[in-house]
C-alpha positions in Angstrom: 102.1 133.7 82.2 105.0 131.7 83.7 104.3 128.8 86.0 106.9 127.3 88.3 106.8 123.5 88.8 108.4 121.6 91.6 110.6 118.6 90.5 108.0 116.4 92.0 105.3 117.9 89.7 107.6 117.9 86.7 108.5 114.2 86.8 105.5 113.1 84.7 106.4 115.7 82.1 110.1 114.7 82.1 109.0 111.1 81.7 106.9 112.0 78.7 109.8 113.8 77.2 112.0 110.7 77.6 114.3 112.4 80.1 114.0 109.6 82.7 116.6 107.4 81.1 117.6 105.4 84.1 115.5 104.4 87.2 116.6 102.4 90.2 114.0 100.5 92.2 114.9 99.5 95.8 113.3 96.5 97.5 115.9 94.8 99.6 113.8 92.0 101.2 111.9 89.8 101.9 111.4 87.2 99.2 107.6 87.6 99.1 107.8 91.4 99.1 110.2 91.4 96.2 107.8 89.2 94.2 105.1 91.8 95.0 107.1 94.5 93.2 106.8 92.7 89.8 103.7 94.6 88.6 105.4 97.9 89.3 108.6 96.8 87.5 106.6 95.7 84.5 104.5 98.9 84.3 107.5 101.2 84.8 109.4 99.5 81.9 106.4 99.3 79.6 104.9 102.7 80.3 108.1 104.8 80.4 109.3 104.3 76.9 113.1 103.8 76.6 113.9 103.9 80.3 116.6 101.6 81.7 115.3 99.9 84.8 117.5 98.5 87.6 116.4 96.7 90.7 118.6 96.4 93.9 117.8 93.6 96.3 119.4 91.0 98.5 120.9 88.0 96.7 118.5 85.4 98.0 115.5 87.6 97.2 116.6 88.3 93.7 116.8 84.6 92.7 113.2 84.5 91.7 113.5 87.6 89.5 116.2 86.2 87.3 115.0 86.2 83.7 112.5 89.0 84.3 112.2 90.8 80.9 111.4 94.1 82.5 114.6 94.4 84.6 117.6 95.6 82.7 120.0 95.0 85.6 119.4 93.0 88.8 121.8 94.2 91.5 122.6 92.0 94.5 123.0 94.4 97.4 125.7 93.7 100.0 125.5 96.9 102.0 129.2 97.8 101.5 130.3 101.4 101.1 132.0 100.4 97.8 128.7 99.3 96.4 127.0 102.5 97.6 129.6 104.5 95.7 129.1 102.3 92.6 125.3 103.0 92.7 125.9 106.7 93.1 128.1 106.7 90.1 125.3 105.2 88.0 123.7 108.7 88.0 120.1 107.6 88.2 117.5 110.1 87.1 115.0 108.7 89.7 115.0 106.3 92.6 111.8 104.4 93.6 112.0 103.2 97.2 109.5 100.4 97.6 111.1 99.3 101.0 111.3 102.5 103.0 113.2 101.4 106.0 116.5 102.6 107.5 118.6 100.7 105.0 116.8 101.9 101.9 116.7 105.5 103.3 120.5 105.4 103.8 121.0 104.1 100.3 118.8 106.7 98.6 120.6 109.5 100.6 123.9 108.1 99.3 122.7 108.1 95.7 121.4 111.6 96.2 118.8 112.0 93.5 115.0 112.5 93.3 113.2 109.7 95.2 109.7 108.4 95.1 108.7 106.5 98.3 106.2 103.8 99.1 104.3 104.9 102.2 103.8 102.1 104.8 100.7 101.7 107.1 102.7 100.8 110.2 100.6 103.0 112.5 97.5 101.3 111.3 99.1 97.9 111.9 100.1 98.9 115.4 96.6 100.1 116.2 95.2 96.8 114.9 97.7 94.8 116.9 97.7 96.8 120.2 94.2 98.3 120.4 92.4 96.0 118.0 91.1 99.1 116.2 91.1 98.7 112.4 92.0 101.9 110.7 93.8 100.2 107.8 93.1 101.4 104.3 91.9 98.0 103.1 94.1 98.3 100.0 96.6 95.7 98.9 100.3 96.6 99.2 100.7 96.2 95.4 98.2 99.0 94.9 100.0 101.1 97.5 103.3 100.5 95.7 101.7 102.1 92.7 101.0 105.2 94.7 104.8 105.8 94.8 105.0 106.0 91.0 101.8 107.7 90.1 103.6 111.1 89.6 105.4 109.4 86.7 102.1 108.7 85.0 102.5 105.0 85.7 99.3 103.0 86.3 98.5 99.5 87.4 97.8 97.3 84.3 95.9 94.8 86.5 97.9 91.9 85.1 99.0 90.7 88.5 102.3 89.3 89.7 104.7 87.6 87.4 107.7 85.2 87.6 109.7 83.4 84.9 109.1 79.7 84.2 111.8 77.9 86.0 113.2 74.4 85.4 114.2 71.6 87.7 117.8 70.6 86.9 120.0 67.8 88.2 117.7 66.9 91.1 116.6 63.4 92.2 112.9 64.4 91.9 110.8 65.5 89.0 107.4 67.2 88.6 104.6 64.7 89.2 102.5 63.9 86.2 99.3 63.4 88.2 97.5 66.4 89.9 99.1 67.3 93.2 98.9 69.8 96.0 101.7 71.7 97.6 101.8 72.5 101.3 104.2 75.3 102.2 105.7 74.4 105.5 107.8 77.4 106.2 107.5 81.1 107.0 109.9 83.7 108.3 108.6 83.5 111.9 107.3 80.6 114.0 103.9 82.2 114.7 103.2 82.4 111.0 103.9 78.7 110.4 101.4 75.9 110.2 102.1 73.5 113.0 103.7 70.2 111.8 100.8 68.1 113.2 98.3 70.2 111.4 100.3 69.8 108.1 100.2 66.1 108.7 96.4 66.3 109.3 95.8 68.2 106.1 98.1 65.8 104.1 96.3 62.7 105.4 93.0 64.2 104.4 93.9 65.1 100.9 92.8 62.5 98.2 95.8 63.0 96.0 99.5 63.6 95.9 101.0 66.1 98.3 104.4 67.8 98.1 105.8 69.5 101.2 108.1 72.5 100.5 110.3 74.4 102.8 113.9 74.7 104.0 116.1 72.4 106.1 114.6 73.5 109.4 111.2 72.7 108.1 112.4 69.2 107.1 113.5 68.6 110.7 110.1 69.9 112.0 108.2 67.6 109.6 110.2 64.5 110.5 108.4 64.4 113.8 105.1 63.6 112.1 104.1 60.9 109.6 102.0 62.1 106.7 100.4 59.4 104.4 102.1 57.4 101.7 101.0 60.0 99.0 103.1 62.7 100.7 106.6 63.6 99.6 108.7 65.7 101.9 110.9 67.9 99.7 111.8 70.4 102.5 115.4 71.4 102.2 115.9 69.7 98.9 114.7 72.4 96.5 116.1 75.7 95.5 113.8 78.7 95.4 113.6 78.4 91.6 112.8 74.6 91.9 110.1 75.3 94.4 108.6 77.9 92.0 108.7 75.3 89.2 106.8 72.9 91.3 104.2 75.5 92.4 103.7 76.6 88.8 102.1 73.2 87.9 100.1 72.6 91.1 96.4 72.3 91.5 96.3 74.2 94.8 98.8 75.6 97.4 98.2 75.4 101.1 100.3 78.1 102.7 100.7 80.4 105.7 101.4 84.2 105.3 104.7 83.5 103.5 106.7 84.0 100.3 105.2 80.8 98.7 101.8 82.4 98.8 103.0 85.2 96.5 104.9 82.8 94.3 101.7 80.8 93.8 99.8 84.0 93.1 102.4 84.9 90.4 101.5 81.6 88.6 97.7 82.1 89.2 97.4 79.0 91.3 94.5 78.4 93.7 95.6 79.4 97.2 94.3 78.3 100.6 96.0 80.7 103.0 96.1 80.0 106.8 96.7 83.1 108.8 98.4 82.8 112.2 99.6 85.9 114.1 99.0 88.2 111.1 95.9 89.1 109.2 94.9 89.8 105.5 93.9 93.3 106.7 97.6 94.2 106.7 97.3 94.1 102.8 99.4 91.1 101.9 96.8 88.6 100.8 97.2 86.6 97.6 97.1 89.1 94.8 95.3 88.6 91.5 94.4 84.9 91.8 91.7 82.7 93.4 92.3 82.4 97.1 90.5 81.4 100.3 91.7 83.0 103.5 91.3 81.1 106.8 91.4 82.9 110.0 90.5 81.4 113.4 87.4 83.1 114.8 86.7 84.8 118.1 90.3 85.3 119.2 90.6 88.5 121.2 94.4 88.3 120.9 94.4 88.2 117.0 96.4 89.7 115.3 99.2 89.7 117.8 102.1 91.0 115.7 102.6 92.8 112.4 105.4 90.5 111.2 105.5 87.5 113.5 107.4 86.2 116.5 109.2 83.1 117.5 106.6 82.0 120.1 103.0 82.6 120.8 102.7 85.4 123.4 99.7 83.6 125.0 101.3 80.1 124.8 98.2 78.5 123.1 98.8 79.4 119.4 95.1 79.2 118.9 95.3 81.2 115.7 96.7 78.1 114.0 95.5 75.4 116.3 91.8 76.4 116.0 91.6 76.7 112.2 88.7 74.9 110.5 90.8 72.0 109.2 87.9 70.0 108.0 86.8 72.9 105.8 90.3 73.3 104.5 90.6 69.7 103.6 87.2 69.6 101.9 88.1 72.7 99.9 91.3 71.1 98.6 89.6 67.9 97.7 87.0 69.8 95.7 89.9 71.3 93.7 91.2 67.8 93.0 
């Protein structure tokens, strides 16, 4: 008898025969989402013997994946037609799209080879935001990334996220020798960020050294408050790799729904996550490490957005203002 297989069904067989020689993974942004691809990259490289693995992402997002032993080529995507032509000329055997937006769809159409695609749960997010009806799968986005490559016979090895060990070079600060806590001050959108006065409240309550990490805008925000003498404001003074080096040696990280949460998860640090406009139900909680999620209770408006906005739609920002900060501080001090 003769059986006809679609290319989709034949991909696992081709992989076993060693015919998938070159694979491109697309995840253009953001920083945290790119860090979340690292288990898939590792398993693709290890489980598809002999494959050459390329990752295309934006320059800033790729900084934390430098030195990753499972990536044969890290491509900084600039969106030009010339680069699209260059990627098409690579003649990839398979493209794995872990972004699945208009930019990644355009890129994979240009490359013109077989594509495996990560399926988002945007409709479930909209239902939770607009109707407060939870139809989400309850699965972490990393596990849903693996759905995209299951036809290749690639499975999650359950070893979590990973980042290289980075160093701090030519900076005026060094990694503290005593136990310390990091508070991540930034996030992509305002309604995800911990308010400066609440960061100061947490810092003053911590019985140990505190480092504040963020960008230059976060430094300006934090200059309006006065944490205690054990707090060092490094916002705007560290590169992404230096921030990662500091987090790798921390006792605990206090963070909103941001990239630093996933960086801390990659180093298996204890995470205290404060959720503002978003919710862990979206599938982006700290993966593969000890974590405590704090969500303000009894808010009919929560969650109010699937990604975040620049102002609270209600004007009260209760999702952050009404957090149980005493419990947060006690939990941190118990770690110290």
